[in-house]
N, C-alpha and C positions, 0 to 999 in steps of 0.2 A: 270291872265297869264293864257294862252292857251295852257300850256304843261311845262315840263321841261324846264329849261334853261342848255345853253348849259354849259359844263365846269364851275358849280359854285362851286369848288374844294368839300375839304373835310371838313365837320362839327363833333366835337366832341361831342357826346351828355353822359354827366353820369345822372345815374337812371336813365338808358332808359328802363329796364326792367317793368316797371307799371306808374301809374301814368302821370304826365305832361312829365316828363323824357321822356315816350313812347308817345306821342302825339306830342311833338317837333321831335322824330324822323321820324313818318309818316309824317309830314307836310313836313318839311324839304327833306326827298327823294322825296316826287311827286311836290317839286320847283327845283328840280335837282343834289341834294347836296349826296354827295359820304358821306359815313356816317361809326364813328368806333365809335359804340355803347356798349356802358362799364355799367358793373350789376356787384354783386356779383353772381347771379344766371346764366351757362350758359342755362341750360331748359330754361329759361324765354328767354334769348337772343339768342338763335336758333330759338326762337317762333316765336319770331319779325322778326328778320332776312328774316325768310318763307314768312311770311307777306309781307313785303318788295318787295322782290325777284322781284316782278311785274313792280317795279317803271323804271327796267332798270336800276338802279344806282346802283354802289360796296357796298356792305355793309358786314362789318367785325365786327363781334363780339369780344371784349374785356372783358374776367373776368377779376374784379381785386376788390380790395377790398379798398376802399380807407380814409380807416376808419384804415387800417394799413401804418406804418411808410413808407412802402416801392411801396405804391399805387398810388402816384400821379405823384412820378418820372416814371413808369413805364410805366403810362395813358401818360403822356407827352415825354419819351421817342419812345412809339409807334406811337403820332401824328406828331412827328419829320422826319418820315421815311414816311408819306405818299405822298409826294408831296405839293402840293398846299392846304395849311388849310386855309380858310375863316372864320371859326367859333367855338367856345367853345362853349356849356350850360352847364353848371352847376346844375344838378337839382338831383343830390343824394342829399339826408337826409333823418333824422327820428324825430319824436319829441316824449320824454315822458310824461307821463300823472301819476300823483298823486301825494301826497307830499312831497314836495322834503327830508325832512328830512327823509323820507320813502323806497326812490328809492335809489337802489343801485349807489354807487360815481362813481363805471366804468363805468357803464349806463349814468352815466350824464355825465363824462369826453369823452366816445366813442363819444354819440351826438356830443361835442364841437368840438372831432378833427372831425369827417363828415362836421359837418354844418359849417363851419365854419374854421380851420386850412386846410383843404386837399381843400379847395375853393380857399381862397389862395397861398396855394401852385403852386395847378397846372395851376391855372391862372397868379402865377408868373413865371413858366416856358414855360407856351406857349406865353405868349406875346413877348420877343423877334422874335418867331418864324415869329410873325405876324410883327414884327418894321424890320427884312429881310429880309420878303417880301414887305414891303410896304404896307402892307394891312392886314386888319383882325379885328373882332369883340368876343366879350363876352358879355355871357348874362347869369346873377347869377339867379335864379331864386328859394325864399325863402317863406317858410307858414308865417303866421301869427306868429307861436311860433317863429319865427326866430329870 
């Protein structure tokens, strides 16, 4: 591609503050997608937004904890307000390490809420937007632990 595509629409990238999510955000911005970048840490989102400013696309950081009960609905609600939505990239997640019986139960349940339940909920909330528009795509990223 010889530069950003015109009006590639908005892409929502969760887990955008680090790792694969950050790389997805950089790549999509370079390809002309406006971005709703989502993560828990405002400082990292603002840093990424600053890095992506030179791409010329709109970048909107959204602080949201997708492990919390209201996180996916907040992200989907904002996504619905953006205009043309072209892509949802679910990258938010974490893994726990150690002996299963020695890990705190709440940590394990939080991992399930973030890695599985929030991905399903956010996708369930965004796909109707795609259907109404007549287009859109979902990319789910998971680790080998997933």
